[in-house]
N, C-alpha and C positions, 0 to 999 in steps of 0.2 A: 504493500500500500504506500509506504513512504517513497518508493521509486516513482509511483504514479504521481504523487503530489509534487515531487521534485521536477518531473517532466512538465507538469502543468504550470509550475512557477517559471520555468525556463521559457515556456511559450508566452506567458504574460510579459516577461521582460524583453523578449525578442520583439514583441508587438510594439512596445513603446519605442524601441530603437529604430525600427524600420518604418513606422507610420508617421514620423514627424515631418512637417513641411513648414513653409514660411508662414502659414496662417494658423498653425497649431503649436503653441509653445508648451514646453515642459514645465509644469508647476511643481510646488513643494508644500507639503503639510508637515508641521511639527506639532506633536500632541503629547500631553501628559495626563495620566489617569491615576486616581487614588481611590482606594476603598479603606476607610477607617472603621474597624470592627470594635465595638465597645460593649457588646452584649451577645449572648447566645443567638438571639433572633434579630438583632438590630445593628445596622452599620450606616455610615454616611458615604455618599458618592460625590466626588468632585473631579472636574476635568477642565483643561484649558487647551484650545486648539488655535494655532496660528496658521492661516492658509494664505499662500502666496500664488499669484498668477504665474510667476516665473521662479526658477531656482534661486536667483538672486532676489532679495526682498522686494516685493511689489505687492503690498497687502491687498488681498482679496476679501478676507473675512477674519474676524476675531470672535471666537465662540467661547463663552463661559457657561458651564452647566453644573448643577448640583442636584442632589436628591437624597432621599432617605430610603434605605432598603429594609425590607422585612424578609428574613431568611426562614422559609417554611421548614426546610431541612438542607442538607448539603448539596442537593441537586436542584432545588426549586426556590425562587425568590420573586418578590414583587417590589416595584419601586415607584415612587411619585417624586417629581422634581420640577425645577424651574431652570430656564436657560435665557441668557441675554446674548444677542448676536448683532454684530455690526458688520455691514457689507460696504465695500469700497469699489470704486470704478477702476478699470485698468489704467486709464489715462488720468493721473492725479492733477495734472495741470489744467485740463479742460473741465474736470469734475472733482474738485477738492472736497475733502471731508467725507463724512458718513453719508452714503447715498440711501441705504435702507437700514433701518433699525428694527429689531424684532424682540418681542417678549414672548416666551414660549413656556407653556405648562405641558408636562408629559407624564405618562404612566406606562409601565412596562411589566411584562412577565418574562422571566429568564429560566431556561431549563438546561441543565448540563447532563451529559451522559457519555459513555464510551463503549466501544466495541473493541475489545483487546487493547491495543496501543493507539487506537484512533479515537480522538477526543472531539466531541461535538458540543456546540453551543447554539441554542435556538433562542432568538429574542423577538418578542412581539411588542411593538411600541405604538402608542397612540399619542398624537401631539395636537394641542390647541395653540394656534399661532396668530399673533397680532403683529402685522407688519406696517411700518410707517415710513413714508418718504416726506420730502419737504412739502408736497402738495396733496398727498392722499394717504389713506389708511385702508387696510384690508384685513379680513379675518379668514383663516383657512383651517380646516381639519385635515390631518394626514395620518396614514397608517404605514408602518414600516415592519418588514419581516427580514431578519438577519440570520444567516446560517454560516457558522464558522467551523472549519475542520482543522485540527492540529495534530501533527504526528511527530513525536520525539525521535531524534536520530541516534543519539549515543546512549540513551537510557530507555527503559521500558515504559516509563511514565514521565509526566511533566513535573520534575522535581528540581532541586538546586543543581547547578552546573549542567544543565541540559540544553543542547542545541536542538531546535525544532523547526519544522516547516509548517506554515499555516496558509490556508486559503479561506476567503469568505466572499459571500455575495449578499447584497442587501438591496431590496426593492422598496421604493417609496411610492405610495398610492394616495392621491388626493381623493377625498370623499366628496366628489362633485361630478359634473358632467364630462370633464376631461381628466380621467383618473390618473394616468401615468405621469409621474413627476420625474423620477430618475432611477438609475440603477448603478450600483457600485460593485465592481469586481476587483478583488484584492489578492495579492500573493506576497509573502514575505518570508524572510529568514529571521528567526528569533533566538535569543539566548536568555534562559532563566538563570540569573546569577545566584539568587537565593530564593527561598520560598516567598519572599516579599517583593523582589525586584526582577523585572523582565524588560528587555529592550528588543524592538523589532525594526528592521529596515526592509522596505518593500516598495511595491508599485501598485497604484490604483488606477483603474479606468472608470471614469464617471461619465455615464451616458445620459444626456437629456435630449435636446434636438440634435446635438453634436456630441462628440466624445472628447473629454478633457483627460489628459495624461498627467499623472502626478507621481512624484517620488514622495515617500513618507518615512518619517522616523517617529516611533511611538515608544514612550517610556511608561511602564506600569509599576507604581510603587504603592504597596499596601502596608497598613499599620494595624496591629492587633493588640489592643490594650487588655484583652481577656487574659493574656499570659501573666499579667501582674496580679490577677485575683488570687487570693489564698483561701 
């Protein structure tokens, strides 16, 4: 299975190298995620994402998101949260400042499972979105389904000092007369340094009316205060 995932990741990376042209620039996303566990059933989620139109900084979007998780058990959890998003134009000279700001409330259900050394993550998310420009405002509802598959390379499970491959696909659906919003297909190589810290470097193809090609770096750092309880 990990050979199949490695081949799929190679195809994704080859696609970005050979599909670039003068009208399609390679973008870059830098992301940080945290889960702070303070109770058997409760934890806090926080994240920050900087998204650039180009590899060199040319801000497209700054996303801040937080939430509170209720862990039903080790494989199932639900979350409610809030996000604040600022969107910028590609040409900052012609269109300076924030072009679209968004307040977002979101709810999700997350399920984890594995088949042998193949680890799956299913995420179902609903969003209520308030978008505002200088001259208008809009409200949208959106549904997202996310499927992630991860395979450790040098260990049988995803534990400390593990190199792993991961793929995910996420589809975004508007709850209106034009449902399709976007699709994200992602492949990456990751390393879990400790049980709390992981880093991934990969490529994402985001398809709307066109396809945007993006390099990504993601850092996952979790904290567990339950270990201090006596």
